[in-house]
N, C-alpha and C positions, 0 to 999 in steps of 0.2 A: 582508436589508437590515437594516443597523446603525443602531441609536440612538444618539443623542447625547446625554446627559445634563448638565445645567448644575447647578453648585454656583452660588448666587449669594447674595454678602454684600454687607454694609452698610460704606459707605464715608464715614462722618463729614468726612473731610478728606483731602488726599493721602497722606499720611502712612500714613493707614489704607488706605485703596484700595490702596495697593502692598503693605502686610501682608497684605492679604487675600488678594491673586493669590499673595506667596511662598507663603503657606498654604495652598494650592490650589486657589483660586476660579477656577472658570471664566469669571466674571461678577463686576462690580461693581455698585450703582447707587448714586450719587452727588447730591448735591443742585444744584442749578445757583446763579447768584446770587443769583436771584428765584425766587418764586412756586411754590416747595417746600413741600411738606409738612409739613417740620420748618424751621419758621422759622431754628433756630438753628443750622442743618448747612449753611448756603450756602457756595458755593465760585468763585473767581473763574476765570473762563475759560482764564486762562493754566495755572493746577492741572489742570481737569479736561483740557486739551489734555495735558500732561504724563503725566498718568494713561493717557491714549488709547493714548499711545506705548508705556509701558510696558506695558501689559496687551496691547496687539498683538503683543509681541515672544515672549509666550508661546500668541498666539490666544485671547487672551481678550477680554472686553469690556466696554464701560462702558457703562450707561444713566446718562443724567438725569433727574430728577424735576423736572418744570415741572407739577406734579398738583393746583395750588390752584384754587381759583375765579375768575374777574376780572372785574372791571370796566370797563367801555366804555372809561375813562381808561389804562387798562393793557394795551389789547389791540396795540397798536403795538410798544411797549416789548418785549411777549410775542412779537410778530413776528419784531424783529429777535436777541431772545434764540436763538430758535430755530434761525436763521442762523448764529450765532453758534458754537451748540452741533455745529451740521453741518459748520463749517469749522475745529473744535477736535479733528474725527475720532469723535465720539460714533457710537455704535453704534444709539440708538434714544432716544427722548424717551419718558419716563413721565408720560402726561397723563390730565387728567380732565375738563374743560372743553370742551364739543363746539364752544365757539365757536372755538376754535384750529383745527376743519376748513375752518373759512371764510374764513381768514385765506390770503395766499401765503406758503406753508410750503414749505422747503427738500427734496427729496427724500430725507427721515429718513424712516428705521423707526418706528414709532409703537405704541406698549403703552399697553391701556387698563388706567389705575391700580386696585386695589382701590380706590379712593374713589370710583369709578364702580359700586359696589355690584354687583357681580358674581357673583350668586346666583340669579338668574332666569333658566334655560335658554334664554326670549326674548330677551334683553337681551344676552346673552351672541353668539348666533347671530346679531344686529343689530349687535353692535360689528362684527364680522368680516365682515361686509357691506359695512359704510359704508367698511372700510378698516385694521382695526386688523389688525396681523398677532401679536400677542400677547393674551391676555387674562389678567390675576392676577386668581385667583380669590378669592372671599369666604371668610375663614377660616373660616365655618361650612360650608364644604361638607364632606359625606361622602364615603367612597370610592367608594360607588355612584353619588352624582351627579357625582362624576370622570368614574365609568367612562363614564355616559350623554352627558356632555358630549362627551368624545372622539368619541363615534360621530355626535354633531349637528354638528361642528364641526372644520375642518382647520388654522386658526389654533396657534399653541402654548399650550398652557397652562402657567401657571407659579402655584404654591400655596408657600403658607408651610409650614415646617417645624421652626421655632425662632423664640422669642423674646415681647415683650408682646403682651397679648391686648386689643383696645378690647373695653369690654362690649357696645358698638352696634355696629350693620350700618354699616360703612367709610361713610362719605358721608353718613349716614342720623343724625349725634348732631350736634346742634344745642343741647345742654346748657350748654357753656361760654359761646357766642355769647348764648344767655340771660342767663346768670347774672351776665357780666361784658364783654360784647362782644371775646372772644378767640375767636375762632372756628377748630375745627377744620379744614374744609373751606377754610380761609385760612392755613394752614400757624402755629396759636399757640394751642392747645386749652391749656386748663388744668387739663384733666385730672380734674372733677369728680367720674368714676368712681372715682377712687382716694382720696375724701372718706370720712368714717365720717357715717354715719347711724343715726336710731331708726327703727323699723318701727313705725307704728301702727294699730291697726285703724279703723274706721269709728262703733264704739262709743269710742275714744277710748284703747284699753288699747295700754301699750306692749309689744309682742312682743318686740323686741330693741334696745338700747340703745346707742349710739356703735360700731357696728360696720361694718365695710369692704365693706358688701352688695353693692356693684356692683364690687369689685374683683373681678377673675380672678387665676388663677393664671398662670403662662407657658404658653405652647403649646410643646409637643415631640411630633415625629413620629417621633421615632426608631424606634420600634419597625413604622413602619408605610412607611418607604420604600421597601421592594420591593412592598409593597401597590400606594403608590403609583404605581409604573411601571407595574403589570401595568393599573394604571385608565388612564394615557395621559399621565401628568404628566411633562413633559421638563426643566423648569426647577423646582429647590428653593430655597424664598427664605429665609434666614435674617433677623430682622428687628432694625433697630438701630443707626439714625444716629447716634443720641445715644448711644451706649453707647461705653465706654472701649476703647483698644486690646485690652487682654488679653482681655476679650470677643470680639472680633473675630478676634483668632488662637486662640485656643482654641476657638470655637464653628466655627471654620471646619475648623480641623483636625480634630476630632470628624469631621465630616458627612464631609469629604474621605475621611477612614480609612473611614468607612461605606461611602460609596455605591464607593469604588475595591474592598472586599469584595465587593461585590454584582456588580461586575463582574467581577472575577476568576473567578467560579465561572459564568456566565452566556454562553451567547453571544449576540452581536448586539448588544451594549452596548458603549458606550464614553464616554471624556470628552469637551466638545464643545471644551476645549481642549489645549495642548500641556503637554508637560514631567512630571518625576518629581519629587514631594516629598517630601521627610524631614523628621522632627520631632526635635528634641532634649528635649521633653518629652512625657508623657502626658498628652491632650486629655481632659477630665472634665467635663461641662456642669454639674455641681454647685456645680463651684469660683469659678465666676464667676458674677454677678449673677442671681436668681432668686427666685421666691416661691414656689416649689414647681412641680411639673408636670403638666397637664393634656394629653390630645390633645384634647381639645374635643367635636366631632360627628363627626370622625372615623369613627367605627364604632357609638356610639350616646349619647343624654342620659346624662348621668353629674353629678353634683357637682363644681365647677369652681371653685367662689369661694378666694379668700383672705381671709374675715372680718376675721379676726384682727389683722394687717397688712396695711401695704401697697408694706412696703419687702422689701428682698431677704434671704430667711432663708440663703442660701447652702448648706452641705452639713450634714446631720445626722451629730454626729461621737460623740454618747456621752450620758451620764447622770452627775448628779452622784452620787457616794459617800460623801463626808463636804465640811461645809463651815465653816470657821472664819475670819470675818473676810475679809481678801484669799487666803487659801490653800484652793486648790479641791483634794480627789481626786477624779480622775473615771475613768469605764469607756469607756475609746474602742482601737479599733484603729488613729486614725490618727496620724500625727508631728505633733507640734503645734511652735510655733517661738514665739520672745520676739516680738512685734510681729505676732501675730495678730490678730484682732479676732473674738470669739466673742458670742453671744445666747443670749436666753432669754426664755422669757413670766413674769413675776413673778407677784405672789398678786394684781394688778387686771388679771392678764390684758392687759398691755401687754407691749410688747417691750422691753427691755432689754439696753443692748449692753456689752460691757466688751475691756479691751486684755489682754495677755495680756504679762506683762513677764518673767515668766522661767519656763523648766519644767525638771523634775528627773523623772523617770520618768513616773508619770500623778498627780502633784501639778504644780500651777502656781500660780503667785502671781499675782495680779490688779492691773490698776492702782488699783483701790478696793475697799471693803470692800462686800462684797454679803449682799443679804438674800437666799438661796435656799435652798431647801428639799433635801433627800436626795431624789434619785429623777427632778430637775427633767432634760429632755432641752434638750441645749445644741446650737448650730448655730454653724458657722463661718463667717460672712459676708466676712471677708478672710483669705484664705491667705495669708500673707505671703511664704513660700517660692516658693508656686508665682508670685505677681505678681510678684517679683523674677524670678524665671528667664523669665517672658515681657516682660519690659522689656527685657529683652536680646535679640540675635539667637536665634529660637529654631526657624528654619526655612530650609530651604535648597530651591529649585527649579530642576531643571536640564531641557535639552532636550538629548537625543543626538545627535551628529555621528559623523561617517564623513569620515574625511581622505586625499584621494590626494595625493603628490607626484610632481611630473612634471619633464622637463627640458623646458628652451626654449631656444632658441639662444644667447641671452644670460645664462641663468640657469636659474630654477626657478619652478615654477606650482604653485600649495596650491590644490585642489580640495575645496570640503567641501560635504555636502548634513547634511540633520537628516532628522528623523522626518516632518516633513510634504513632505519633497521638494522645499524649496525652497534651491536647488544655486548656491554664488557661486565665483568662483576668482579667486586673487590672483596677480601675476608679482613678481618681483623680479629685477634684474641683479646678478649676481657671479659670484665666479671660483669655479669648482669642482675643487679638489683631490682627485685619487684619495686614499681614504683609506690609510693604512698597513696598520689594524685592522679589517678591515671588520667585525666582527660587532662592534666596539666602535663604531664611529662608529653605524649601525646603530641599536642602542639609545639612543647620545644624541643623532640626529635624532629618535627616536618620543617621549623623553622630554621634548625642547624644545617640540616641537609639543602634548604633549598638556596643556601646564601652562595651564590655561582657568580658573585661580582668578579670582575676582572678574568673572567670565561668566555670564552664565546659559545656558553648555553644559559639556557633559562628552561626552570620549571612548567612541567605542563601539567604533572600528575604527581604524588608520591602516595604511594600504599605500604602501611606499615603490616606487615603478614608475619609477626613474632609470636609465639607463643600468647606471650604475656606483654604487655606494656611495660616497659622498663624505664628505671631511671639511668640513663646513659651520659655521662661524664660529657659536655663540651668538647673535650680535647678529642676526646677519642672518635665523636662524631666528624669531626673537621677532619682528622687523619681520614678514615675510612671515605669521606668525600673525595680527598683530593688525591687517592688514590684512586677511586675509577673514575673519577673526569680527566686526570690525566691520562689515565690508559685508556679512555674513551677517544681521547683527542689525540693520541699517537693510533688507533684502530682507524680512524676516519683517513689519517696521510696514509697509509697503507690502503685502505678500500678504496680509495681515488686516486692510488697510481697510477700511470695511464699502462693500457695494457701495449704489449709490442705488436708494431704493424711492419711486417716486412715487404719489401719494396722489390716485386719480381720482373725482374726485364723482360721485354716483348720486344717485338719488331713492327709493331702496327705501323704503316705508312704513313708518315705525314702529309697533310691533305698541300704542301706545294714542295716542289722539287727544287724548284732555284730560290734562294735565298739571298736577300741584298745585304745591306749593313745593318737596317734595322731590325734586324733578325738579334741582333746585338749578341752576336758570336764572335770572342776572345779569348778562346783558349781551346787548346787541341783536345779537351773532352767534351766541350760542347761540341764541336764540329763531330767527332766520333758518334754523340747522340745522334745529331739530325743524320749522317750519313748512314748511319745502321737502320735510321727509320725512313728513307728512301730519297735524301737529297742529293742531286748530282752535282750543283752547283751551290758553292758558299762565298759569297764576298764576306770575310771580316767587318766586325763593327768598327766605326771610329774612335770608340776608347780604347783601343789598341792603339800605343802610340806612333806605332808605325805604317799603319793605314791611313789615317789624318780622315780630311776631308774631301770628298770629288763634287769637281762642279754641281749645283744645281742640287745638293744633298741638301734634304727639308731638315733644318734645324729644329723646326714644330709643327706638329700634326694635330690638327686642333677638330673637337666637334664646334666650338665656338665659332663664329664669324663676324670678323667687325664691320662689317658692312650691313648685317642684320644687326647689330648693336646699337648702330647708329642710325638706324632707319630708313638706310640705301641697301636694301635685298634687291639684287635684279630679278632675282624669280617672284618673290611676294609682296616687291613693291608698298614696302612697310608702312611709308608716309606716303602713301598712295601719288607720288612723281616722283620718280628716280631721278636726282640731278646727275645733271652729266659729269658734274667734278668725280664722279666716286665711280663712272663706269670703265673707266680704261686701268692701267696698272696704278696700283697704289704703292708705297712705301714707305717704314717705318724709320726715325732717324731717330740717334744717340749717342751722343758725345761723338761726334765723328763716322759712326758706324749707320750702317744705312742698310735696309732689308727690304726683298721685295716679297708682298703678299701675293701667293696664290689661290686661284678659289675654283673648288671643285664644287660647280652649283650642283650637280647629280648627285652627288655623296652628301652634301651638304658638310664640307670642310674646308678647311683653311689651311695654306701653309703658310710659315714662315721661313724666306731661302736667303742664302746669303749672297751679298754683292761683290 
């Protein structure tokens, strides 16, 4: 049995979606015009339809995000949107709000967004039972949990492999909504987790001052892809619908090469789309936006925060050997260039950046005088040469085809078959003069037929099976080749058009009958859905304006634990002597706002509560 593996890349827009496919993505996910969890990354139906055609040419897929919570006044518009996406050729819709399942939906495949907090095995099994064909796992899911989930459900399992991390369980963060009315569950999170906080204990002692205590490093599972495959993951997702074009190209290319290297040495694995991608650059995860990397909870709990800065550090390049005004001599094995952006932590422990004006050997001239000490570590957070390289064409994806030229009564026929067994034929009427130099005619004919530049195809084999070698004018061969290739492209697009997936409602009982605000029910259809599935008591979510926040409603629930991060875990005694300063209640302070931290050591979770 062959397992198909899917590399899933983000698409902020049509351009980035096509670039992701060119760089080897087996699928892309893109924001619909409305109701996407990144409100700044919406796209027109026309662009999504164009992207779907382009993707299907390579056997790749397009998933559209419709994964915000919906108010009653938005349900009809959401229903119409789902039909528009279906007619645009989208392969699946990624959704959060269960109210959608109560609507007259098109026969489109549904994926359960990570915003539905897919961490509890009971919920994941339930989502499959009510009709979701794919479950996007919570980022906190470990390798062992993935393996257990694979045994429990038959739905596709999708997991993140790269990108920014929310500190809170997805779908369970209400901090932004509480602070300024911008809801993460409605696509407009203001990212308060990236802010700086003071940590204060119950005696009023400041334990940490002005640090990014809730800001996590970026996630990277690059060292664990093979174990994720063995655990049953078949879709590997890159975060980043708000990232730039170079990020999408670089990270997609990196994971394309990594997954292909695994496929090449293991039987029974193949990509879920077609074609071979070649790159004109060497992918490097550190050379585009990152806050440093963590593999989070894939193996075991570990320090994972980027408390000193919420900004991108880029790649560590070396240390300062000497400094004099705007002249630095550095120790590095990297090649630097004018226009590079470098950064370091200054004496105030703040990240400070500067530009490189010129380079001579290991000496650089900066755009401003610097107060920097010898031995200070430098990072490059803007690699000018790398960015320039990726702004140009940096990859090419080709589908192998075989051609056969044969006679017809009035001319010639060209049959083209590709690696997916899509087969087309095109004919042309023409005069067929016997060639005087048969070898030269054969070579010339093959040369013209193989000119596939500017198309997504490349020649594997050409067979000339005409009765005689002919002298065929170049214009005739070109016309015949274009007809066949255009027909093959359209055939592939239709061949990979998504099949209808009909949702069949059922009444399988939900595993809980009492649902509080964290169930994120904010419309009558979602309430009807859960009541149909056995819920007897339902509390509307805080996103509904008239509901608001009740006392002690958790603004964040996290697997991340600040005590553990700081080496003060009461259970594990990370630093071997738990300081009394951390044993009681702890509080976060920011701009006059005060929040209490609650620790559930049995579940190894932390909550941020309002005061």
